[in-house]
C-alpha positions as CSV (number, residue, x, y, z in Angstrom):
1,M,-5.2,44.1,-65.6
2,R,-3.7,46.1,-68.3
3,Y,-3.2,49.0,-66.2
4,W,-1.6,47.3,-63.3
5,F,1.8,47.5,-64.7
6,L,1.6,50.9,-65.9
7,F,0.4,52.4,-62.5
8,Y,3.1,50.4,-60.7
9,L,5.7,51.8,-63.0
10,L,4.6,55.3,-63.4
11,L,3.2,56.1,-60.0
12,G,5.5,53.9,-57.8
13,T,8.2,56.5,-58.3
14,A,6.0,59.3,-57.6
15,F,5.0,57.7,-54.5
16,C,8.5,57.3,-53.3
17,S,9.5,60.9,-54.0
18,A,6.3,62.3,-52.5
19,Q,7.2,60.7,-49.3
20,N,10.5,62.7,-49.3
21,Q,9.1,65.9,-50.7
22,E,8.1,68.5,-48.1
23,A,5.8,70.6,-50.4
24,D,3.6,69.9,-53.6
25,S,4.1,70.9,-57.0
26,T,3.2,74.7,-56.1
27,Q,6.6,76.3,-56.0
28,Y,7.3,76.9,-59.9
29,A,5.9,76.0,-63.2
30,H,7.9,73.5,-65.5
31,F,8.9,74.7,-68.9
32,D,10.6,71.6,-70.2
33,C,8.4,68.6,-71.3
34,G,10.1,66.0,-69.4
35,I,8.3,63.2,-71.2
36,I,9.6,59.7,-70.2
37,Q,9.4,56.7,-72.5
38,T,10.9,53.4,-71.8
39,K,11.1,50.2,-73.8
40,Q,8.2,48.6,-71.8
41,K,4.7,48.3,-73.1
42,L,1.2,48.4,-72.1
43,D,-1.1,46.1,-74.0
44,K,1.4,45.5,-76.4
45,L,1.9,49.2,-77.2
46,F,4.5,51.8,-76.3
47,F,3.7,54.6,-74.1
48,A,5.0,57.7,-72.8
49,S,4.3,59.8,-69.7
50,A,4.7,63.4,-68.4
51,P,6.0,64.1,-65.0
52,A,3.7,63.5,-62.2
53,I,2.3,66.7,-60.4
54,K,2.0,66.1,-56.7
55,L,-1.4,67.6,-55.3
56,R,-2.1,68.1,-51.6
57,V,-5.5,66.6,-50.4
58,N,-6.9,69.7,-48.8
59,N,-9.6,67.8,-46.6
60,D,-7.2,65.3,-45.2
61,E,-3.8,65.9,-43.2
62,L,-0.6,64.7,-44.9
63,V,-2.3,63.2,-47.8
64,Y,-1.0,63.6,-51.5
65,T,-2.4,62.7,-54.7
66,T,-0.3,62.3,-57.9
67,F,-1.9,63.7,-61.2
68,Q,-0.2,62.4,-64.1
69,L,-0.9,62.7,-67.8
70,G,0.5,59.8,-70.2
71,K,0.0,59.2,-74.0
72,R,-0.7,55.7,-75.9
73,K,-1.6,55.2,-79.4
74,N,-2.0,58.9,-79.9
75,K,-4.5,58.9,-77.0
76,I,-3.8,61.2,-73.9
77,Y,-4.6,59.5,-70.6
78,L,-5.2,60.8,-67.0
79,Y,-4.0,59.0,-64.2
80,L,-4.7,59.9,-60.6
81,K,-3.6,58.1,-57.4
82,I,-4.2,58.9,-53.8
83,L,-0.8,58.3,-51.9
84,A,-2.6,56.4,-49.0
85,D,-3.3,52.9,-48.0
86,N,-6.5,50.9,-48.4
87,I,-8.6,53.6,-50.4
88,C,-11.1,51.8,-52.6
89,I,-12.6,54.0,-55.6
90,K,-16.3,53.9,-56.1
91,N,-17.7,52.5,-59.1
92,D,-20.4,54.6,-60.1
93,R,-18.9,58.4,-60.1
94,N,-15.1,58.7,-59.6
95,V,-13.8,62.2,-60.4
96,D,-15.1,65.6,-60.9
97,I,-13.1,68.4,-62.3
98,Y,-14.4,71.8,-61.2
99,F,-13.4,74.7,-63.3
100,K,-13.2,78.5,-62.2
101,S,-16.0,79.2,-64.6
102,G,-18.3,77.0,-62.5
103,E,-18.5,74.1,-65.1
104,I,-17.8,70.6,-64.0
105,I,-16.9,67.4,-65.8
106,T,-17.4,64.0,-64.4
107,L,-14.9,61.3,-65.4
108,N,-15.6,57.7,-64.9
109,N,-12.7,55.2,-64.0
110,E,-11.5,53.1,-66.9
111,Y,-9.3,51.0,-64.4
112,P,-10.7,47.9,-62.8
113,L,-12.5,48.6,-59.3
114,N,-9.8,48.7,-56.7
115,C,-8.7,49.6,-53.3
116,E,-5.2,50.9,-54.3
117,A,-6.7,54.4,-55.0
118,L,-5.8,54.3,-58.6
119,F,-7.7,56.1,-61.2
120,A,-7.3,55.9,-65.1
121,R,-9.2,57.6,-68.0
122,Q,-8.3,58.1,-71.7
123,L,-9.5,61.7,-72.2
124,N,-11.5,62.4,-75.4
125,K,-10.9,65.5,-77.4
126,K,-13.8,67.5,-75.8
127,E,-12.4,66.8,-72.3
128,I,-8.7,67.7,-73.4
129,R,-10.1,70.8,-75.0
130,K,-12.2,71.6,-71.7
131,I,-9.1,71.3,-69.7
132,K,-6.9,73.3,-72.0
133,E,-9.3,76.3,-72.3
134,N,-10.2,76.5,-68.7
135,E,-8.5,77.1,-65.4
136,I,-9.3,74.0,-62.9
137,S,-10.2,75.0,-59.4
138,M,-10.5,71.7,-57.8
139,I,-10.4,67.9,-58.3
140,K,-12.7,65.7,-56.3
141,M,-12.2,62.0,-56.2
142,Y,-14.9,59.7,-54.8
143,T,-14.1,56.7,-52.6
144,Y,-16.2,54.5,-50.4
145,T,-14.6,56.1,-47.1
146,K,-14.6,59.8,-48.0
147,N,-14.3,62.2,-50.7
148,Y,-10.8,63.5,-51.4
149,E,-10.8,67.4,-52.6
150,M,-7.4,68.9,-54.2
151,Y,-7.3,72.4,-55.1
152,I,-5.3,73.4,-58.2
153,N,-3.4,76.6,-58.2
154,D,-2.1,78.6,-61.1
155,I,1.1,77.1,-61.3
156,Q,-0.3,73.7,-61.4
157,N,-2.7,74.7,-64.1
158,Q,0.2,75.9,-66.1
159,D,2.0,72.7,-65.7
160,I,-1.2,70.7,-66.6
161,H,-1.7,72.8,-69.7
162,H,2.0,72.5,-70.6
163,Y,2.0,68.7,-70.3
164,I,-1.1,68.4,-72.6
165,D,0.6,70.3,-75.2
166,C,3.9,68.4,-74.9
167,L,2.1,65.0,-75.1
168,S,0.0,66.1,-77.9
169,E,2.9,66.8,-79.8
170,Y,5.1,63.9,-78.8
171,K,5.6,61.0,-81.2
172,I,5.7,57.6,-79.5
173,K,9.0,55.9,-80.5
174,K,9.6,52.2,-81.4
175,S,11.8,50.2,-79.2
176,D,15.1,50.7,-81.3
177,E,14.7,54.5,-81.3
178,V,14.2,54.6,-77.4
179,K,17.5,52.4,-77.1
180,A,19.4,54.7,-79.4
181,K,18.5,57.9,-77.5
182,N,19.2,56.3,-74.2
183,K,22.6,55.5,-75.4
184,Q,23.6,58.8,-76.6
């Protein structure tokens, strides 16, 4: 229940923009952090998020996934959402991240079992280090109907590494600080 609000807030806008966008996030790397923090809270704590990276699902036509990193209480979270209807995430094994080195890490969903294709996971230091030190070649999400594969290119890898760096350095602001920044 605690992630519902965050997903609808963060990924709702990504879904709308993905419907109007012809290509995925492969054209150029982003150099600004683009971190967004609002006055809203998740589990009574403020949170911030990096821009969503749109990934094309390679084994299904015209389906995209959003890959987004966020921060809450000095912890970095990974959010994935398949932008299609009625996709139920499996509860035993949810996401595998394949690296160009041949290594694989498996991440389990911390978000309640759902059929909205939502995945959320707090990344630990070891997982963050693995992602930062290696190039991701593919992300595979397991669902009840099929497995969705998204290949990651060099530009998307640069964005992922950049957004991890940005969020690692970002200090979550209190409500008054966010309000003052928005007025300026």
